[in-house]
N, C-alpha and C positions, 0 to 999 in steps of 0.2 A: 399274571398277566406282566409282557413282557412288549415294551416297544422301543421299534430300532431308533436309531437316532443315529443319523449319515455327521452333523454334525459336533455330536458330542464327538471328545480330544481319544474321551475311550471308546476302543474296539468293543460291539457287541451290542445287547439288549440291552437298554436301562426299565425297572421297575416303575411299573404307574405312580408310583410312590411319588420317587422322586421325581419324575415333570409334574405331579404333582406341587409340588413342595418349592418347586423353582416357579413357576408359576403365583402361589400364592403369597410366598415370603415378602415377595416386594411390598405385594398388599396390605397386611396385615404389619409390618413393617413402619409401613406410611402412615398406614389410619391410629395402629395402636402402640405402634414400638415395642412387638411383638412375633418372636416366630415359632414357626410348628413344631421344630425341636422342644422350647420352653412347654410347647400346652401337652405333648405326646410324653415328657420329663414327669408330669406334675405331679403322677402320686406317688416317685420315687423322693422327690423333691421334699412335697406335703408330708409326705409317712404317711403312716397306716391313720393317724389322730381326725388329720385333715382332707386325704386326700376325695373322700366322699361330699363332703361339704362346701367345698372353696374348690375355686378355678383362679388363675388371672385371666386380668381384663387385658391392661395396656400397661404400660410401664415408658413416663413421661420426661423426656428426659430436659435438662433444664438449656436455657440458652446462654450463646457463650460471647461477648464482647467483640473475641480473637472470630468468631462463625459468619458474624456480621459484620467484617471488615474483610473478611475474604482470607486470614491467616490459616493457621493451621497450626490451632492451640492444642490444649493437652484435653483428655479423656475429667468426664464429670458423669458421678455418677448419678440415678433418674431413680425416680420411686416407680414403684410398683403398682397398681393397685389390684386386690384381690377383691371377689366375691362373694363372699360366706353366709351361710343361710344362722338365721338370728342369733340362736344362745352358743351356737359354738362360736362367733367371730368374738367373743369375749377370751373366749382359752384362744384362740389364733394371737393377740392382741397379747397376752404374754408371753407369749413366740414367738415372737415379731425376732430376737437379735439371735436364734436358733437361725428359721426360715433365711434372714439377710443371708447369714452365711452360709444354709443352702447353697439358695440363690448363684450366688456369688463363687462358687465352688463349680454349681455348674457352665456358664459362664466362663471359670477360667481369671477372671479376673476382676475389679472392684465394679459391676455393674448399679449392681443399686445399693441408692444408703438408707432408707426409705423407705415401711410399707404404708396403704394408705387400704385400710377396711372398708368395705361398704358390704351390708346388709340387703341380701335379695336371693331369691332360692336360684336356685344353683344346678341344672338338667345335672340324671342324676348318669353313672357314667354308664358306661356301654357294656355288655352284660357279660361277664366270663364267661369264658368256658373251664369247663371242670378242670380240676390238677392231672397230670394223667397214670396214671397205676405204675406202683411204682413199678419196675425193672423185676427179673429174675431169670434163673437158670445161665443158657452163657452170656444174654445180654448184659445182665449186672456182675459178671464178671471182666467183663469184656468193659464196659464204661468204668468199671473202677481200678481195670491195669490205663486207659489213657489219663485219667488225672489223678495215678496214686505218684508222678514230678511237682505237681504244681504244691508250692511251698504253702501261701496264702492259705489263709480256712474259707475268708471270701467268696476267694476267688475259686475258688474251688467248691463250693459251696453252688455255686450260680452257675459254673460248666457239669456241675452231677446235674440240676436243674432241668440246662439247658436240653440236658444227651437224656434224660427220661424222656420227655416233652417227641426228641426226635427220634429213637431206636422205640418210645415206646408205639410206637402210631401205628395199628395191625398189621405189619412186619410191613408199610408198602410202603418203598422210597416216594419224598417230593418229586416231582421235577419243574 
């Protein structure tokens, strides 16, 4: 579903997720210091080993003396609180260094200096759809031609997965 927004600098329709993120992100940022983009990308950031048993709860940013005085000081990294289920929290604590690097890589700057792990139940992730069936025939050849010039193996594999999902939809294009 799309909503037309006349105040947007972009012409055309907006997706509901864009509108919802614009409404929700400021609330999450104020209350938990976290964004919907981090929540939505958590599976990739945490990796297969921890995506199902953990979730980011909040980011606590340190208060700066310059902030209280009204000056514009430098950025200081915060503490990310992660909820993790039971015994998996111990394994997550051993992976803290790598997880901090992944989160900082996601943000593009050193946003996190430390991780705090809280043991508590984590709601199960949303049910995922089955992976699409592999393409055959003309569709498979067409997809191969499209990704043939891509040099990076990871990017090429991601584009193939995307192409398989898009082209394999019962032959009906989405509108």
